[in-house]
BAFIDREN-78188 format. One record per residue (C-alpha): residue in three letters; x, y, z; residue number from 1. Coordinates in steps of 0.2 Angstrom, whole numbers. Layout:
BEGIN
<r res="ala" px="X" py="Y" pz="Z" n="NUM"/>
...
% end
This chain:
BEGIN
<r res="met" px="17" py="-55" pz="-70" n="1"/>
<r res="asp" px="27" py="-56" pz="-51" n="2"/>
<r res="ile" px="37" py="-42" pz="-46" n="3"/>
<r res="thr" px="50" py="-44" pz="-31" n="4"/>
<r res="arg" px="56" py="-27" pz="-24" n="5"/>
<r res="pro" px="65" py="-21" pz="-8" n="6"/>
<r res="asn" px="52" py="-17" pz="6" n="7"/>
<r res="val" px="54" py="-1" pz="17" n="8"/>
<r res="asp" px="41" py="-8" pz="32" n="9"/>
<r res="val" px="47" py="-26" pz="34" n="10"/>
<r res="glu" px="67" py="-34" pz="32" n="11"/>
<r res="thr" px="61" py="-46" pz="18" n="12"/>
<r res="pro" px="59" py="-42" pz="0" n="13"/>
<r res="thr" px="39" py="-43" pz="-6" n="14"/>
<r res="thr" px="31" py="-51" pz="-22" n="15"/>
<r res="leu" px="16" py="-40" pz="-29" n="16"/>
<r res="arg" px="4" py="-51" pz="-41" n="17"/>
<r res="tyr" px="-3" py="-41" pz="-57" n="18"/>
<r res="thr" px="-11" py="-47" pz="-70" n="19"/>
<r res="thr" px="-16" py="-40" pz="-87" n="20"/>
<r res="asp" px="-35" py="-47" pz="-91" n="21"/>
<r res="gly" px="-42" py="-32" pz="-80" n="22"/>
<r res="ala" px="-47" py="-44" pz="-65" n="23"/>
<r res="glu" px="-45" py="-36" pz="-48" n="24"/>
<r res="asn" px="-26" py="-40" pz="-39" n="25"/>
<r res="val" px="-27" py="-39" pz="-22" n="26"/>
<r res="asn" px="-8" py="-36" pz="-13" n="27"/>
<r res="thr" px="-6" py="-35" pz="5" n="28"/>
<r res="glu" px="10" py="-43" pz="11" n="29"/>
<r res="gln" px="21" py="-27" pz="10" n="30"/>
<r res="phe" px="12" py="-19" pz="24" n="31"/>
<r res="ser" px="18" py="-22" pz="42" n="32"/>
<r res="thr" px="0" py="-9" pz="46" n="33"/>
<r res="pro" px="-13" py="-23" pz="50" n="34"/>
<r res="gly" px="-30" py="-19" pz="36" n="35"/>
<r res="met" px="-19" py="-11" pz="23" n="36"/>
<r res="ala" px="-22" py="-19" pz="5" n="37"/>
<r res="glu" px="-16" py="-13" pz="-14" n="38"/>
<r res="arg" px="-29" py="-17" pz="-27" n="39"/>
<r res="ser" px="-28" py="-14" pz="-44" n="40"/>
<r res="asn" px="-34" py="-18" pz="-60" n="41"/>
<r res="thr" px="-22" py="-19" pz="-75" n="42"/>
<r res="arg" px="-26" py="-21" pz="-95" n="43"/>
<r res="trp" px="-21" py="-17" pz="-110" n="44"/>
<r res="glu" px="-25" py="-5" pz="-121" n="45"/>
<r res="gly" px="-20" py="-3" pz="-136" n="46"/>
<r res="asn" px="-2" py="-6" pz="-135" n="47"/>
<r res="lys" px="-2" py="5" pz="-116" n="48"/>
<r res="leu" px="-5" py="-5" pz="-103" n="49"/>
<r res="val" px="-15" py="1" pz="-90" n="50"/>
<r res="thr" px="-17" py="0" pz="-70" n="51"/>
<r res="glu" px="-30" py="10" pz="-61" n="52"/>
<r res="trp" px="-25" py="5" pz="-41" n="53"/>
<r res="arg" px="-31" py="10" pz="-24" n="54"/>
<r res="leu" px="-23" py="10" pz="-7" n="55"/>
<r res="glu" px="-34" py="5" pz="6" n="56"/>
<r res="his" px="-35" py="6" pz="27" n="57"/>
<r res="asn" px="-47" py="-7" pz="34" n="58"/>
<r res="gly" px="-59" py="-4" pz="19" n="59"/>
<r res="lys" px="-55" py="13" pz="15" n="60"/>
<r res="val" px="-47" py="20" pz="1" n="61"/>
<r res="val" px="-34" py="33" pz="5" n="62"/>
<r res="leu" px="-25" py="34" pz="-10" n="63"/>
<r res="arg" px="-30" py="31" pz="-29" n="64"/>
<r res="ala" px="-19" py="30" pz="-43" n="65"/>
<r res="arg" px="-18" py="26" pz="-63" n="66"/>
<r res="met" px="-2" py="21" pz="-71" n="67"/>
<r res="val" px="1" py="21" pz="-91" n="68"/>
<r res="arg" px="17" py="13" pz="-99" n="69"/>
<r res="ser" px="22" py="12" pz="-115" n="70"/>
<r res="leu" px="36" py="5" pz="-124" n="71"/>
<r res="ser" px="44" py="13" pz="-140" n="72"/>
<r res="ala" px="43" py="4" pz="-155" n="73"/>
<r res="asp" px="61" py="-2" pz="-155" n="74"/>
<r res="gly" px="60" py="-8" pz="-137" n="75"/>
<r res="lys" px="72" py="2" pz="-131" n="76"/>
<r res="thr" px="61" py="13" pz="-121" n="77"/>
<r res="met" px="49" py="11" pz="-107" n="78"/>
<r res="thr" px="39" py="28" pz="-102" n="79"/>
<r res="glu" px="28" py="28" pz="-88" n="80"/>
<r res="asp" px="12" py="42" pz="-82" n="81"/>
<r res="gln" px="6" py="40" pz="-66" n="82"/>
<r res="arg" px="-6" py="53" pz="-55" n="83"/>
<r res="ile" px="-8" py="45" pz="-37" n="84"/>
<r res="glu" px="-24" py="56" pz="-29" n="85"/>
<r res="ser" px="-26" py="57" pz="-10" n="86"/>
<r res="ala" px="-39" py="69" pz="0" n="87"/>
<r res="thr" px="-27" py="81" pz="-1" n="88"/>
<r res="ser" px="-16" py="82" pz="-14" n="89"/>
<r res="ile" px="-13" py="76" pz="-32" n="90"/>
<r res="arg" px="5" py="72" pz="-39" n="91"/>
<r res="glu" px="9" py="70" pz="-59" n="92"/>
<r res="thr" px="24" py="60" pz="-62" n="93"/>
<r res="his" px="33" py="58" pz="-80" n="94"/>
<r res="thr" px="46" py="45" pz="-80" n="95"/>
<r res="val" px="55" py="36" pz="-95" n="96"/>
<r res="trp" px="69" py="22" pz="-95" n="97"/>
<r res="thr" px="81" py="17" pz="-107" n="98"/>
<r res="lys" px="88" py="1" pz="-110" n="99"/>
<r res="gln" px="106" py="1" pz="-106" n="100"/>
<r res="lys" px="117" py="-10" pz="-119" n="101"/>
% end
């Protein structure tokens, strides 16, 4: 799966690559700072898509996160629960997207 999104660090959009087979994916092009990398593993757990990722700078982990996405039975609502941890804080979010006509 490729996701293309605007980027705050550079002028051109960034394309991130993810797979859903549990293999590690490494994305670096979205960062203007040398030595930055996002490493992730995404896999299916039943009907939920689980991504665990970490942000590294020169090989040292600076952020760690887990995202769990699920789709409603009618396909109209996607839910994402995310927990991001750094050395000084933890942030948890719950986001719900509803398909518009």
